[in-house]
C-alpha positions as CSV (number, residue, x, y, z in Angstrom):
1,M,13.3,-4.2,-24.1
2,V,12.4,-7.8,-24.6
3,P,12.6,-8.5,-28.4
4,S,10.0,-10.9,-30.0
5,G,10.7,-14.7,-29.0
6,Q,12.8,-13.9,-25.9
7,L,10.0,-13.6,-23.3
8,N,10.5,-15.7,-20.1
9,P,7.5,-16.7,-18.7
10,A,8.9,-17.1,-15.2
11,N,9.2,-13.4,-15.2
12,L,5.6,-12.7,-15.5
13,S,2.9,-13.1,-12.7
14,P,0.1,-15.9,-13.2
15,A,-2.1,-12.8,-13.8
16,A,-0.1,-12.0,-16.9
17,M,-0.2,-15.5,-18.2
18,D,-3.8,-15.6,-18.1
19,F,-4.3,-12.1,-19.6
20,N,-6.4,-11.2,-16.3
21,Q,-9.5,-13.3,-17.2
22,L,-9.6,-14.2,-20.7
23,P,-12.9,-14.8,-22.3
24,D,-14.9,-17.6,-21.7
25,N,-14.9,-19.0,-25.2
26,A,-11.0,-19.3,-25.3
27,T,-9.9,-22.7,-26.4
28,D,-6.9,-25.0,-26.1
29,S,-6.1,-24.3,-29.6
30,T,-5.8,-20.6,-28.9
31,P,-2.0,-19.5,-29.0
32,S,-0.3,-19.4,-26.0
33,A,1.5,-16.0,-24.4
34,T,4.9,-17.4,-25.4
35,E,4.3,-18.8,-28.9
36,P,6.9,-17.5,-31.4
37,D,4.3,-15.8,-33.6
38,Q,3.8,-12.8,-31.2
39,P,4.5,-9.2,-32.8
40,A,7.6,-7.8,-32.8
41,W,7.9,-6.2,-29.4
42,E,10.5,-3.8,-30.6
43,E,8.7,-2.7,-33.5
44,I,5.7,-1.6,-31.2
45,C,7.9,0.1,-28.9
46,E,9.4,2.2,-31.7
47,G,6.0,3.2,-32.8
48,L,4.9,4.0,-29.3
49,R,8.1,6.2,-28.6
50,K,7.1,8.3,-31.8
51,A,3.6,8.8,-30.4
52,V,4.2,9.7,-26.8
53,G,7.7,11.1,-26.9
54,T,10.9,9.8,-25.6
55,D,10.7,11.1,-22.1
56,A,7.3,9.7,-21.6
57,F,8.4,6.5,-23.2
58,H,11.2,6.0,-20.9
59,R,9.3,6.8,-17.9
60,W,6.1,4.7,-18.4
61,F,7.1,1.9,-20.9
62,H,10.8,1.2,-20.7
63,A,10.1,-1.8,-18.1
64,A,7.2,-3.2,-19.9
65,T,7.4,-6.4,-21.5
66,W,5.2,-8.3,-24.1
67,A,3.0,-11.1,-22.4
68,G,1.3,-12.5,-25.4
69,H,-1.6,-12.3,-27.8
70,R,-5.1,-14.5,-27.4
71,D,-8.4,-14.2,-29.1
72,G,-7.6,-10.7,-30.2
73,I,-6.4,-9.7,-26.8
74,A,-2.8,-8.3,-26.2
75,A,-1.3,-8.4,-23.0
76,I,1.5,-6.1,-21.8
77,A,3.3,-6.7,-18.5
78,V,4.0,-3.6,-16.4
79,P,6.1,-3.5,-13.1
80,G,3.5,-2.0,-10.9
81,E,-0.3,-0.6,-10.4
82,I,1.1,2.9,-10.7
83,H,2.3,2.0,-14.4
84,Q,-1.0,0.2,-14.9
85,V,-3.4,2.9,-13.8
86,W,-1.2,5.7,-15.4
87,I,-0.9,4.1,-18.9
88,E,-4.6,3.1,-18.9
89,A,-5.7,6.8,-17.9
90,N,-3.4,8.4,-20.5
91,Y,-1.8,6.2,-23.1
92,L,-4.0,3.4,-23.8
93,P,-5.0,4.7,-27.3
94,E,-1.4,5.4,-28.2
95,L,-0.2,1.7,-27.1
96,T,-3.4,0.2,-28.7
97,T,-2.4,2.0,-32.0
98,A,1.1,1.0,-32.0
99,V,0.1,-2.8,-31.1
100,N,-2.5,-2.6,-34.1
101,A,-0.1,-1.4,-36.4
102,V,2.1,-4.7,-35.9
103,H,-0.7,-7.0,-35.0
104,E,-3.8,-6.0,-36.9
105,N,-6.4,-8.5,-35.4
106,T,-6.1,-7.0,-31.9
107,R,-9.4,-5.7,-30.6
108,E,-8.3,-4.8,-27.2
109,V,-5.1,-4.2,-25.2
110,K,-4.7,-5.3,-21.3
111,L,-2.2,-4.0,-19.1
112,V,-1.2,-6.9,-16.5
113,L,1.3,-6.8,-13.5
114,S,4.7,-8.4,-13.9
115,A,6.7,-10.0,-10.9
116,K,9.4,-7.8,-12.1
117,P,9.7,-4.4,-10.4
118,A,11.0,-1.1,-12.4
119,P,14.8,-1.8,-13.0
120,D,15.6,1.2,-10.9
121,G,13.0,0.4,-8.1
122,S,11.6,4.1,-8.5
123,D,8.2,5.6,-8.4
124,P,7.6,6.9,-11.7
125,Q,5.2,9.7,-10.5
126,V,7.6,11.1,-7.9
127,P,10.7,13.1,-8.9
128,D,13.7,12.1,-7.0
129,H,15.6,15.3,-7.3
130,N,18.7,13.4,-5.0
131,H,20.1,12.2,-8.3
132,H,21.8,13.8,-11.2
133,N,20.4,13.1,-14.5
134,H,19.4,14.6,-17.6
135,H,16.5,16.4,-16.3
136,N,17.4,17.1,-12.8
137,H,20.4,19.0,-11.3
138,C,19.4,19.2,-7.6
139,G,22.3,19.0,-5.3
140,H,23.2,18.1,-1.6
141,T,24.7,21.3,0.0
142,V,22.5,23.0,2.4
143,L,22.1,26.8,2.2
144,S,21.7,29.1,5.3
145,G,22.0,32.8,6.2
146,E,22.7,35.2,3.7
147,A,23.3,33.2,0.8
148,L,19.9,31.4,1.2
149,E,17.9,34.5,1.5
150,K,19.9,36.0,-1.7
151,R,18.9,32.9,-3.7
152,V,15.3,33.0,-2.3
153,K,14.8,36.7,-3.3
154,A,16.2,36.0,-6.6
155,I,13.6,33.7,-7.5
156,G,11.1,35.8,-6.3
157,L,10.2,34.2,-2.9
158,N,9.5,36.1,0.1
159,P,12.0,35.1,2.7
160,S,9.3,35.1,5.7
161,H,7.4,32.7,4.1
162,T,8.6,29.5,5.5
163,F,7.1,26.4,7.3
164,S,8.0,27.6,10.6
165,S,6.3,30.7,10.3
166,F,3.1,29.0,9.1
167,V,0.4,28.5,12.0
168,V,-1.0,24.9,11.7
169,G,-4.8,24.6,12.5
170,A,-7.3,22.4,11.8
171,N,-8.3,24.3,8.8
172,N,-4.9,23.7,6.9
173,Q,-3.4,20.9,8.7
174,F,-3.8,18.3,5.8
175,A,-2.6,21.0,3.3
176,H,0.5,21.8,5.5
177,A,1.4,18.3,5.8
178,A,1.4,17.7,2.2
179,C,3.5,20.6,1.5
180,E,6.0,19.6,4.0
181,A,5.9,16.1,2.2
182,V,6.6,17.7,-1.2
183,A,9.6,19.7,0.2
184,R,11.0,16.7,1.9
185,K,10.5,14.9,-1.6
186,S,8.9,11.8,0.0
187,K,8.0,9.0,-2.2
188,T,4.3,10.4,-1.9
189,G,3.0,10.7,-5.5
190,Y,2.0,14.1,-4.9
191,N,2.6,15.3,-8.3
192,P,0.8,17.8,-9.2
193,L,0.0,19.4,-5.7
194,F,-3.1,21.5,-6.1
195,I,-3.9,23.9,-3.2
196,H,-7.1,25.6,-3.2
197,G,-8.7,27.7,-0.7
198,G,-10.2,31.6,-0.5
199,S,-8.1,34.8,-0.8
200,G,-5.7,35.4,2.0
201,L,-5.7,32.0,3.6
202,G,-2.0,30.9,3.2
203,K,-1.9,29.3,-0.2
204,T,1.1,31.3,-1.3
205,H,2.9,31.2,1.8
206,L,2.7,27.4,1.7
207,M,3.9,27.3,-1.9
208,Q,6.7,29.5,-1.2
209,A,7.6,27.6,1.8
210,I,8.2,24.4,-0.2
211,G,10.3,26.4,-2.7
212,Q,12.6,27.7,0.5
213,E,12.7,24.5,2.0
214,L,13.9,23.1,-1.6
215,I,16.5,25.8,-2.0
216,R,17.8,25.1,1.4
217,K,18.5,21.6,1.2
218,H,19.1,21.5,-2.4
219,P,20.9,24.9,-3.6
220,A,21.5,23.5,-7.3
221,C,17.8,22.6,-7.8
222,R,16.1,24.4,-10.6
223,I,13.0,26.3,-9.1
224,V,10.7,28.6,-10.8
225,Y,7.8,30.4,-9.0
226,L,5.4,32.9,-10.8
227,T,1.8,33.8,-11.0
228,C,-0.3,32.7,-13.5
229,E,-0.8,36.2,-14.8
230,K,3.1,36.8,-15.2
231,F,2.9,33.0,-17.1
232,T,0.3,34.3,-19.4
233,N,1.8,37.7,-20.0
234,E,5.2,36.3,-21.0
235,F,3.8,33.9,-23.3
236,I,1.8,36.6,-25.2
237,D,5.1,38.8,-25.2
238,G,6.9,35.6,-26.3
239,V,4.9,35.0,-29.3
240,R,4.8,38.7,-30.2
241,R,8.4,39.0,-30.1
242,G,8.9,35.6,-31.8
243,E,10.6,34.3,-28.8
244,I,8.3,31.4,-28.0
245,E,11.3,29.0,-27.6
246,K,13.2,31.1,-25.1
247,F,9.7,31.1,-23.1
248,R,9.4,27.2,-23.3
249,S,13.1,26.8,-22.4
250,R,12.6,28.7,-19.2
251,Y,9.3,26.9,-18.1
252,R,9.6,23.6,-19.4
253,K,13.0,22.8,-17.7
254,P,13.0,23.3,-13.9
255,D,12.8,20.7,-11.4
256,V,10.0,22.4,-9.5
257,L,7.3,25.0,-11.0
258,L,5.3,26.9,-8.8
259,I,2.4,28.8,-10.1
260,D,0.0,31.0,-8.0
261,D,-3.5,31.6,-8.8
262,I,-3.9,29.2,-12.0
263,Q,-7.7,30.1,-11.9
264,F,-6.5,33.1,-14.2
265,L,-5.9,30.6,-17.0
266,A,-9.7,30.6,-17.4
267,G,-10.8,31.6,-20.9
268,K,-7.5,32.2,-22.3
269,E,-7.4,29.5,-25.1
270,R,-3.8,29.8,-26.5
271,S,-2.5,30.3,-22.8
272,Q,-4.1,27.0,-21.9
273,E,-2.9,25.2,-24.7
274,E,0.7,26.2,-23.9
275,F,0.3,25.4,-20.2
276,F,-1.0,22.0,-21.1
277,H,1.9,21.1,-23.1
278,T,4.3,22.8,-20.4
279,F,2.5,20.6,-18.0
280,N,3.0,17.3,-19.7
281,T,6.7,18.0,-20.5
282,L,7.5,18.6,-16.7
283,L,5.4,15.5,-15.5
284,D,6.8,13.6,-18.2
285,G,10.3,14.6,-17.0
286,R,9.6,13.6,-13.5
287,N,9.5,17.4,-12.4
288,Q,7.2,18.6,-9.7
289,V,4.4,20.8,-10.5
290,I,2.7,22.8,-7.6
291,L,-0.3,25.0,-8.3
292,S,-2.6,27.2,-6.3
293,S,-6.2,28.4,-7.1
294,D,-9.0,30.2,-5.2
295,R,-11.5,27.3,-6.1
296,P,-11.1,23.4,-7.1
297,A,-10.1,22.7,-10.4
298,S,-13.6,21.3,-11.5
299,E,-15.0,24.9,-10.6
300,I,-12.8,27.0,-12.7
301,K,-15.2,28.0,-15.4
302,S,-14.0,28.1,-19.1
303,L,-11.2,25.8,-18.0
304,E,-10.5,22.9,-20.7
305,P,-11.6,19.5,-19.4
306,R,-8.1,17.9,-20.1
307,L,-6.5,20.6,-17.8
308,V,-9.0,20.1,-15.0
309,S,-8.0,16.1,-15.3
310,R,-4.6,16.8,-15.1
311,F,-4.8,19.1,-12.2
312,E,-6.7,16.6,-10.3
313,C,-4.4,13.5,-11.2
314,G,-2.2,14.3,-8.1
315,L,-3.1,15.5,-5.0
316,T,-5.7,18.2,-4.3
317,V,-5.8,20.1,-0.8
318,E,-8.0,22.8,0.5
319,I,-7.3,25.4,3.0
320,Q,-10.3,26.8,5.0
321,P,-11.0,30.1,6.8
322,P,-9.1,29.5,10.3
323,L,-11.0,28.8,13.6
324,M,-11.1,31.0,16.4
325,E,-8.2,29.2,18.0
326,T,-6.1,29.3,15.1
327,R,-6.8,33.0,14.6
328,L,-5.7,33.6,18.2
329,A,-2.4,31.7,17.5
330,I,-1.8,33.6,14.1
331,L,-2.2,36.6,16.1
332,K,0.3,35.8,18.9
333,Q,2.8,34.3,16.6
334,K,2.7,37.8,14.7
335,S,2.9,39.9,17.7
336,A,6.1,37.8,18.7
337,D,7.6,38.2,15.3
338,W,7.0,41.8,15.3
339,K,8.0,42.2,18.9
340,V,4.7,44.1,19.7
341,R,3.2,43.6,23.1
342,V,-0.7,43.6,22.9
343,D,-3.2,42.8,25.6
344,E,-5.1,39.6,25.3
345,S,-8.4,41.2,24.9
346,I,-7.3,42.9,21.8
347,F,-6.2,39.5,20.4
348,V,-9.7,38.2,21.3
349,Y,-11.5,41.0,19.9
350,L,-9.4,40.9,16.4
351,A,-10.1,37.3,16.1
352,E,-13.6,37.4,17.0
353,N,-14.4,40.2,14.4
354,I,-12.1,39.3,11.6
355,R,-12.5,35.8,10.6
356,S,-12.5,35.0,6.9
357,N,-9.0,36.3,5.7
358,V,-5.8,35.7,7.4
359,R,-4.1,38.7,5.5
360,R,-6.8,41.1,6.9
361,L,-6.3,39.7,10.1
362,E,-2.6,40.5,10.2
363,G,-3.1,43.7,8.7
364,A,-5.5,44.7,11.5
365,L,-3.0,43.7,14.0
366,M,-0.2,45.9,12.1
367,R,-2.6,48.9,12.5
368,V,-2.9,48.1,16.1
369,A,0.8,47.6,16.9
370,S,1.6,50.9,14.7
371,F,-0.9,52.7,16.8
372,A,0.5,51.6,20.1
373,S,4.0,52.5,18.9
374,L,3.1,56.0,17.7
375,A,0.9,57.0,20.5
376,G,2.8,55.7,23.3
377,E,0.1,54.6,25.4
378,S,-1.9,51.4,26.3
379,V,-4.4,50.1,23.4
380,T,-7.9,49.2,24.4
381,V,-10.7,48.2,22.1
382,D,-12.5,51.4,22.3
383,K,-9.5,53.1,20.8
384,I,-8.8,50.7,18.0
385,E,-12.4,50.3,16.8
386,P,-12.3,53.8,14.9
387,L,-9.0,52.7,13.5
388,L,-10.4,49.5,12.3
389,R,-13.6,50.5,11.0
390,D,-13.2,50.0,7.0
391,L,-11.7,46.4,7.9
392,L,-14.7,45.7,10.2
393,V,-17.2,46.9,7.7
394,E,-15.4,45.0,4.9
395,E,-15.5,41.8,7.0
396,S,-19.3,42.2,8.2
397,S,-20.4,42.9,4.6
398,R,-18.9,40.1,2.9
399,I,-19.1,40.4,-0.8
400,I,-21.1,37.7,-2.2
401,S,-20.2,36.3,-5.7
402,I,-22.3,34.3,-7.9
403,D,-20.0,31.3,-7.5
404,S,-20.6,31.1,-4.0
405,I,-24.3,31.4,-4.4
406,Q,-24.2,28.5,-6.5
407,K,-22.1,26.5,-4.1
408,T,-24.4,27.5,-1.1
409,V,-27.7,26.7,-3.3
410,A,-26.0,23.3,-4.7
411,E,-25.1,22.2,-1.0
412,H,-28.4,23.2,0.4
413,Y,-30.5,21.1,-2.2
414,D,-28.0,18.3,-2.4
415,I,-27.3,18.8,-5.8
416,R,-24.1,18.6,-7.9
417,L,-22.3,22.2,-8.5
418,A,-22.1,21.0,-12.1
419,D,-25.9,20.9,-12.3
420,M,-26.0,24.7,-12.0
421,I,-24.5,25.3,-15.5
422,S,-25.5,21.7,-17.0
423,R,-28.6,21.4,-19.6
424,R,-30.6,19.0,-17.6
425,R,-34.0,20.3,-16.4
426,P,-35.7,17.8,-14.0
427,A,-37.6,19.6,-11.3
428,S,-34.9,18.6,-8.6
429,I,-32.2,20.6,-10.5
430,A,-34.3,23.0,-12.3
431,F,-35.7,24.7,-9.4
432,P,-32.5,25.0,-7.4
433,R,-30.9,26.6,-10.3
434,Q,-33.6,29.3,-10.5
435,V,-33.2,29.8,-6.7
436,A,-29.5,30.5,-7.6
437,M,-30.4,32.9,-10.1
438,Y,-32.9,34.6,-8.1
439,L,-30.2,35.0,-5.3
440,S,-27.8,36.3,-7.9
441,R,-29.9,39.0,-9.1
442,N,-30.8,40.4,-5.6
443,L,-27.3,39.6,-3.9
444,T,-24.7,40.8,-6.5
445,K,-24.2,43.4,-9.0
446,G,-24.0,41.0,-11.8
447,S,-26.2,42.2,-15.1
448,L,-28.8,39.6,-16.4
449,M,-26.4,38.8,-19.2
450,E,-23.6,38.1,-16.6
451,I,-25.5,36.0,-14.6
452,G,-26.9,33.9,-17.5
453,E,-23.4,33.3,-18.7
454,A,-22.3,31.8,-15.0
455,F,-25.3,29.5,-15.6
456,G,-24.1,27.7,-18.5
457,G,-24.3,30.5,-21.0
458,R,-28.0,31.1,-20.8
459,D,-29.7,34.2,-22.0
460,H,-31.1,37.2,-20.0
461,G,-34.7,35.9,-20.5
462,T,-34.1,32.8,-18.9
463,V,-32.8,34.5,-15.8
464,I,-35.8,36.8,-15.9
465,H,-38.1,33.7,-15.9
466,A,-36.3,32.2,-13.0
467,C,-36.7,35.2,-10.9
468,K,-40.4,35.7,-11.6
469,K,-40.7,31.9,-11.1
470,V,-39.3,32.0,-7.7
471,Q,-40.9,35.1,-6.7
472,S,-44.3,34.1,-7.5
473,Q,-43.6,30.8,-5.4
474,V,-42.8,32.9,-2.4
475,T,-46.5,33.9,-2.0
476,T,-47.7,30.3,-2.3
477,E,-45.0,28.5,-0.5
478,P,-44.3,30.0,3.0
479,G,-41.4,27.7,3.4
480,L,-39.5,29.2,0.6
481,K,-39.3,32.4,2.1
482,D,-37.7,31.0,5.0
483,T,-35.3,29.1,2.9
484,L,-34.4,32.1,1.1
485,A,-33.4,34.0,4.1
486,R,-31.2,31.0,5.4
487,L,-29.4,31.2,2.3
488,E,-28.9,34.6,2.4
489,N,-27.6,34.6,5.9
490,L,-25.1,31.7,5.0
491,L,-23.8,33.7,2.1
492,R,-23.0,36.9,4.5
493,R,-21.4,34.9,7.2
């Protein structure tokens, strides 16, 4: 730290010296940034350390220096833009309080860039697992063979979920690249990494591939993988048994934490509170967090805004349903892995008829392969149709949810998804919201109460009114009937 009175102006950028544009009324009599009446920086640091914790202080403030005070504005010099953006977004109130405790006439704290880099030259947002330190124990020995498989299974990962077995297509290319970057521990700042997409599209595969790659290259790396449901159940059990510290010790100390289906935190207030502190502890300790969800963080209902903002502060990637070419590639790779010979026409038939779910696609191929093996005869489309009837029916009659209706209607009317649950009532928002309620009533099994709850906690009377309003306008506006039909077709695709 730089104590009061020991600041060297040569170490600061010009921006730091003028406080990044001081007020126009600043005069020559205003104290300069280097005058001896500057507050005791060490005292400010001590108050800040108590407010944010030792780990967060060391991570974000250990390289900061006092840059002066002028016209009620205190300037703190930080070594890079990452420090500047992160502190402003997360710790500015605590920093302002700490400065005011020493210098009472401070009305604003500004973060300016110093010419001096962080002492270790590191990016504070990116865990560097190649060094041994108090929060990191990753080694350099490479695991392989039985030793690797044993370690992978002990953590709860599927040995077949590797990057080499993942088929990359236009629908998942960006997500795959981001996961590989995290697995290589590149200086990317992808922390947390938030992967979202529909069920059966490969989110779990990519998450577990990251875990396996890290284990292979860094056997001593502490990795924890679990589902959100397990996290919640263990938290409840820990509270019930009075073993909450044991629970926290397990989940706040790994180098890499992977949690699947984080959307199940929705509505669980105490679990959200616990995960909030777990998440902060890991990021403050420069450890990697990887999460998956069936929808973007902002669309998870009943999830605290502070968790949403933290989930979105790293990198968010989406996996979409695979295109025809990718579906064919998946089938051919699985066929080669299972050493099953299937005619090209079967691949095409499966790829054309099962489009939305990779897991279902692989299940269909498994049935075909089993049939071919047991029957001992060539497989044709006519023979497998009865075998796959339930899968094909399920695929054709895709279950429509209230969430998908809200999203489709919002996109059609070019409004924000958040407007579906907001209290705003201009016609440009109110009518699309009524259309979404009407479709929810007609295309889902949700009760009036459930539909109202999904639209921002509205009562059943509001839903009934919306349905009547849309139904009456169908008779007077011919174009609305066509619009409703198009929306239904989109939802059933």
